[in-house]
ZAMARGU-4260 file (C-alpha; in steps of 0.2 Angstrom, whole numbers, plus 5000, padded with zeros to 4 digits):
<rodrens>
0) 5016/5133/5052 | 5006/5139/5067 | 5001/5155/5058 | 4996/5145/5043 | 4985/5133/5053
5) 4976/5148/5062 | 4973/5156/5045 | 4966/5140/5039 | 4955/5138/5054 | 4947/5155/5051
10) 4945/5151/5033 | 4937/5134/5035 | 4924/5141/5048 | 4919/5154/5035 | 4918/5141/5021
15) 4910/5127/5031 | 4892/5129/5027 | 4895/5134/5009 | 4905/5118/5006 | 4892/5106/5012
20) 4877/5115/5019 | 4866/5100/5016 | 4876/5089/5028 | 4885/5097/5042 | 4899/5111/5045
25) 4917/5107/5042 | 4921/5107/5060 | 4908/5093/5062 | 4915/5082/5048 | 4926/5067/5053
30) 4945/5069/5050 | 4955/5057/5040 | 4971/5048/5045 | 4978/5038/5030 | 4993/5027/5036
35) 5002/5017/5023 | 5017/5006/5024 | 5029/5002/5010 | 5031/4984/5003 | 5021/4977/5018
40) 5012/4960/5015 | 5000/4952/5027 | 5013/4945/5039 | 5004/4954/5053 | 4997/4947/5069
45) 4979/4951/5066 | 4981/4942/5049 | 4986/4926/5058 | 5005/4927/5057 | 5012/4917/5072
50) 5029/4926/5073 | 5028/4945/5068 | 5023/4956/5082 | 5011/4970/5077 | 5001/4974/5093
55) 4996/4992/5087 | 4989/4986/5070 | 4981/4972/5079 | 4972/4985/5091 | 4967/4995/5077
60) 4958/4980/5069 | 4949/4977/5086 | 4941/4994/5084 | 4937/4993/5066 | 4934/4982/5051
65) 4948/4971/5044 | 4948/4965/5026 | 4954/4948/5023 | 4955/4950/5004 | 4961/4967/4999
70) 4971/4968/4983 | 4982/4981/4974 | 4979/4985/4956 | 4998/4984/4951 | 5011/4976/4962
75) 5024/4990/4960 | 5025/5006/4971 | 5023/5019/4957 | 5008/5012/4948 | 4999/5006/4964
80) 5001/5023/4972 | 4995/5033/4957 | 4980/5021/4956 | 4974/5023/4974 | 4977/5041/4975
85) 4966/5044/4960 | 4953/5030/4961 | 4958/5024/4944 | 4965/5008/4937 | 4983/5008/4930
90) 4976/5007/4912 | 4967/5024/4916 | 4981/5033/4924 | 4993/5026/4911 | 5006/5024/4925
95) 5013/5007/4924 | 5031/5009/4930 | 5040/5019/4944 | 5048/5037/4943 | 5033/5045/4935
100) 5024/5061/4941 | 5005/5058/4940 | 5001/5073/4930 | 5013/5068/4916 | 4998/5057/4910
105) 4982/5063/4919 | 4986/5082/4921 | 4969/5087/4927 | 4965/5073/4939 | 4958/5078/4956
110) 4967/5067/4968 | 4960/5059/4984 | 4969/5072/4996 | 4965/5086/4984 | 4947/5082/4984
115) 4947/5084/5003 | 4957/5100/5001 | 4943/5107/4990 | 4931/5103/5003 | 4940/5113/5016
120) 4951/5100/5024 | 4969/5104/5028 | 4979/5090/5018 | 4996/5085/5025 | 5008/5073/5018
125) 5022/5066/5030 | 5034/5054/5021 | 5030/5043/5006 | 5013/5043/4997 | 5017/5044/4979
130) 5032/5035/4972 | 5050/5038/4979 | 5066/5029/4975 | 5070/5021/4992 | 5081/5025/5000
135) 5089/5037/4988 | 5074/5049/4989 | 5072/5049/5008 | 5072/5067/5014 | 5065/5074/4997
140) 5049/5075/4989 | 5052/5061/4977 | 5039/5060/4963 | 5026/5069/4974 | 5011/5079/4968
145) 5011/5096/4975 | 4993/5100/4971 | 4988/5086/4982 | 4993/5095/4998 | 4993/5110/5009
150) 5008/5106/5018 | 5022/5092/5017 | 5036/5085/5028 | 5050/5075/5021 | 5058/5066/5036
155) 5076/5060/5035 | 5084/5049/5049 | 5100/5040/5053 | 5095/5026/5042 | 5101/5037/5028
160) 5116/5042/5037 | 5121/5024/5041 | 5119/5018/5023 | 5137/5013/5022 | 5134/5000/5036
165) 5120/4991/5027 | 5123/4973/5021 | 5117/4971/5003 | 5116/4956/4991 | 5123/4969/4979
170) 5135/4980/4988 | 5131/4998/4986 | 5113/4995/4980 | 5099/4995/4993 | 5082/4998/4986
175) 5081/4985/4972 | 5089/4970/4981 | 5088/4962/4998 | 5098/4973/5011 | 5097/4975/5030
180) 5104/4983/5045 | 5101/4980/5064 | 5103/4998/5068 | 5110/5007/5084 | 5100/5021/5092
185) 5082/5024/5095 | 5066/5023/5085 | 5065/5042/5086 | 5081/5043/5076 | 5075/5033/5061
190) 5066/5041/5047 | 5049/5033/5051 | 5052/5038/5069 | 5054/5056/5064 | 5038/5054/5054
195) 5028/5048/5069 | 5035/5063/5079 | 5030/5075/5066 | 5013/5067/5065 | 5011/5069/5084
200) 5016/5087/5083 | 5003/5091/5069 | 4989/5082/5077 | 4992/5092/5093 | 4991/5108/5083
205) 4975/5102/5073 | 4967/5098/5090 | 4971/5115/5097 | 4965/5124/5082 | 4950/5113/5079
210) 4955/5111/5061 | 4948/5097/5050 | 4962/5087/5042 | 4967/5074/5030 | 4984/5068/5036
215) 4993/5055/5025 | 5008/5047/5034 | 5018/5036/5022 | 5031/5025/5032 | 5046/5018/5022
220) 5048/5002/5031 | 5047/4988/5028 | 5054/4993/5010 | 5072/4988/5008 | 5084/4991/5015
225) 5076/4982/5031 | 5083/4994/5044 | 5077/4994/5062 | 5084/4996/5079 | 5092/4980/5085
230) 5079/4976/5098 | 5066/4972/5084 | 5078/4959/5076 | 5081/4951/5094 | 5062/4950/5095
235) 5061/4938/5080 | 5075/4925/5083 | 5081/4916/5067 | 5078/4900/5075 | 5060/4902/5074
240) 5059/4906/5056 | 5055/4894/5042 | 5061/4897/5024 | 5048/4893/5010 | 5053/4879/4999
245) 5049/4875/4981 | 5047/4858/4974 | 5059/4852/4960 | 5051/4855/4943 | 5039/4868/4950
250) 5044/4882/4938 | 5040/4871/4923 | 5021/4872/4928 | 5021/4891/4925 | 5019/4901/4909
255) 5035/4909/4903 | 5030/4927/4909 | 5025/4920/4927 | 5042/4911/4927 | 5051/4926/4923
260) 5043/4936/4936 | 5049/4925/4950 | 5067/4922/4943 | 5072/4939/4936 | 5082/4944/4952
265) 5097/4932/4950 | 5106/4936/4966 | 5090/4932/4976 | 5087/4915/4968 | 5092/4899/4978
270) 5097/4909/4993 | 5107/4899/5006 | 5096/4895/5020 | 5106/4905/5033 | 5106/4920/5022
275) 5087/4918/5019 | 5083/4917/5037 | 5093/4933/5040 | 5083/4942/5026 | 5066/4936/5033
280) 5071/4941/5051 | 5076/4958/5045 | 5059/4960/5036 | 5050/4955/5051 | 5060/4967/5062
285) 5055/4981/5050 | 5037/4977/5051 | 5037/4977/5070 | 5047/4994/5070 | 5034/5001/5058
290) 5020/4995/5069 | 5028/5004/5084 | 5028/5020/5074 | 5009/5017/5070 | 5006/5015/5088
295) 5014/5032/5092 | 5003/5040/5080 | 4987/5032/5086 | 4992/5036/5104 | 4993/5054/5098
300) 4975/5053/5092 | 4969/5047/5108 | 4979/5060/5118 | 4973/5074/5108 | 4955/5068/5109
305) 4954/5065/5090 | 4950/5047/5090 | 4931/5047/5090 | 4930/5059/5076 | 4944/5052/5065
310) 4943/5039/5051 | 4959/5029/5051 | 4963/5019/5035 | 4979/5008/5037 | 4986/4998/5022
315) 5001/4995/5011 | 5005/4999/4993 | 5006/4980/4988 | 5011/4964/4995 | 5028/4955/4995
320) 5036/4938/4993 | 5049/4932/5006 | 5054/4916/4998 | 5037/4910/4992 | 5038/4903/4974
325) 5057/4905/4976 | 5055/4924/4975 | 5059/4939/4985 | 5051/4956/4984 | 5036/4961/4973
330) 5031/4962/4954 | 5022/4945/4952 | 5003/4941/4950 | 5003/4929/4964 | 4993/4932/4980
335) 5009/4936/4990 | 5012/4952/4979 | 4994/4958/4976 | 4986/4955/4993 | 4988/4970/5005
340) 4982/4973/5023 | 4967/4984/5025 | 4960/4990/5041 | 4947/5004/5043 | 4941/5012/5059
345) 4932/5027/5064 | 4914/5035/5067 | 4900/5024/5060 | 4912/5009/5057 | 4909/4992/5065
350) 4921/4987/5078 | 4932/4971/5079 | 4924/4964/5063 | 4931/4955/5047 | 4923/4960/5031
355) 4915/4947/5020 | 4918/4958/5005 | 4934/4959/4995 | 4941/4976/4991 | 4953/4985/4979
360) 4964/4999/4982 | 4955/5010/4970 | 4941/5009/4983 | 4950/5019/4995 | 4946/5036/4987
365) 4927/5034/4986 | 4926/5025/5003 | 4934/5039/5012 | 4925/5053/5003 | 4908/5044/5007
370) 4912/5041/5025 | 4916/5060/5026 | 4900/5065/5018 | 4909/5071/5002 | 4903/5069/4984
375) 4912/5055/4975 | 4919/5062/4959 | 4911/5054/4943 | 4928/5049/4936 | 4933/5038/4950
380) 4932/5019/4945 | 4933/5012/4963 | 4917/5009/4973 | 4913/5014/4991 | 4915/5001/5004
385) 4904/5011/5017 | 4890/4998/5017 | 4903/4985/5021 | 4910/4995/5035 | 4893/4998/5043
390) 4888/4980/5041 | 4903/4969/5037 | 4892/4955/5031 | 4888/4966/5016 | 4898/4960/5000
395) 4902/4976/4990 | 4915/4967/4979 | 4916/4949/4974 | 4932/4950/4964 | 4948/4960/4963
400) 4958/4964/4948 | 4977/4966/4947 | 4989/4968/4932 | 5008/4967/4930 | 5017/4969/4913
405) 5007/4960/4900 | 4997/4950/4913 | 4980/4952/4921 | 4974/4942/4936 | 4957/4941/4944
410) 4954/4935/4962 | 4937/4928/4968 | 4933/4921/4984 | 4939/4904/4979 | 4950/4906/4964
415) 4964/4916/4956 | 4964/4916/4937 | 4978/4924/4927 | 4981/4927/4909 | 4997/4933/4901
420) 4996/4942/4884 | 4981/4945/4873 | 4967/4933/4879 | 4980/4922/4887 | 4991/4919/4872
425) 5006/4920/4883 | 4999/4907/4896 | 4986/4905/4909 | 4986/4901/4928 | 4972/4894/4939
430) 4973/4892/4957 | 4960/4884/4969 | 4962/4893/4986 | 4950/4880/4994 | 4964/4867/4992
435) 4979/4877/4987 | 4981/4893/4997 | 4999/4895/4992 | 4995/4894/4974 | 5008/4881/4970
440) 4997/4870/4958 | 4992/4877/4941 | 4976/4870/4936 | 4973/4880/4920 | 4976/4865/4908
445) 4967/4852/4919 | 4952/4846/4908 | 4941/4845/4924 | 4943/4864/4926 | 4939/4869/4909
450) 4922/4876/4913 | 4929/4886/4928 | 4943/4893/4917 | 4930/4899/4904 | 4919/4907/4917
455) 4933/4916/4925 | 4940/4921/4908 | 4924/4930/4904 | 4924/4939/4921 | 4942/4944/4919
460) 4939/4951/4901 | 4924/4961/4907 | 4934/4968/4922 | 4949/4973/4910 | 4937/4981/4898
465) 4929/4991/4912 | 4946/4996/4919 | 4952/5002/4902 | 4938/5014/4899 | 4943/5033/4898
470) 4938/5041/4914 | 4925/5055/4911 | 4932/5072/4911 | 4950/5067/4913 | 4963/5071/4900
475) 4974/5056/4896 | 4991/5059/4889 | 4998/5044/4880 | 5016/5043/4877 | 5031/5031/4881
480) 5039/5038/4896 | 5057/5035/4894 | 5063/5048/4907 | 5077/5041/4918 | 5086/5051/4930
485) 5104/5045/4935 | 5106/5041/4953 | 5122/5043/4963 | 5127/5027/4972 | 5132/5030/4991
490) 5150/5025/4995 | 5152/5011/5009 | 5160/5017/5025 | 5178/5011/5027
</rodrens>
């Protein structure tokens, strides 16, 4: 690895002026640290959560810009990750389910990290960036894209070794249902702890060799199974936790597709309060554990003198329900599933500010390219948030588009409007966040909201049409991807 980095350093010095002579040499460009959690919602200290302890994410927000309203384009790992890594909407990548390799549908796309590679950056992946089946693919490359990276690391920790000790609502199944473990041992023994250790090691090498880098660190937590050392569970006592409630008859207010989205996991419906508190505690513990690993990575930036010249983007792949609307996990078009944390810090970025603008995850690619002084590819559908990062009062986006199955949803500053089926034939939803932040009162059929629905429907249809335009220069391969790879089930320890 050291030999590879030295060779790369010599190469980038030679290529520096040729790659971007109109701006500045490679050595002067800002580095990029892209950190993403898996299945993390906005239950974070700097987003106002009263219980979850995230001091490191909070500190990052104090030296950067935090987006209060950032939304994924598809509330499921595979489609969301394919979308933000290409800057394209799911109807453009054609990836609308998990377990798909990005180049099966868009073979000639130039991904975000690949774009930085082409500009002379050393692109590294540690952990999960594209889709992985979790926890089955931990320690492997999952559904990664090898063209996106110069170097990859697939950490594997004792959370894999200890799978037989994990409690699950469906015994032997961990990734697709609520499951958790208050683990023995240290942070450094866990997969994400190993990822932080590897990130520290590489950052030290990058600093010594003066190598411009694009480092993507994909943490697995808080994806199920919620595994973290016991101390993180102890920091979130179950007695402090409240379980969301749903009024009787609530489901009748939802269109059938929306109702199905929050009731399809039978074992997670109507959870006993004691069991629900255990699950929520485990989710909170996993978030705090992930935050500690982020802190170790940020400390490495400081220790190696890289902080001042490194753009840091922290986010998640989508949101997550923990009992809201009677649902656990993701795959809905409610705020809980589409909203993601987003904090960006680095050279030229305002400090300790909250953006007035909304953001979409397709914006990550053009934003990082713009901040680094790279050309934004013409095929990219997202918009650069640079103006907002320099002046957080600038509104770059006024709406955010998300989709799931046959539904599309538009979020504006005040409203969420959702249509299921062609032109809403499968049902509509309207929520007024000024009076209903939890999206529990569907106003779509209220005569007083007819004009609002009409205006939002026009906006939604325009956004859908734009998000379905073929990206210029990108080959799209349309086919029904039926490939399924059988997965062995781990045997519980006796």
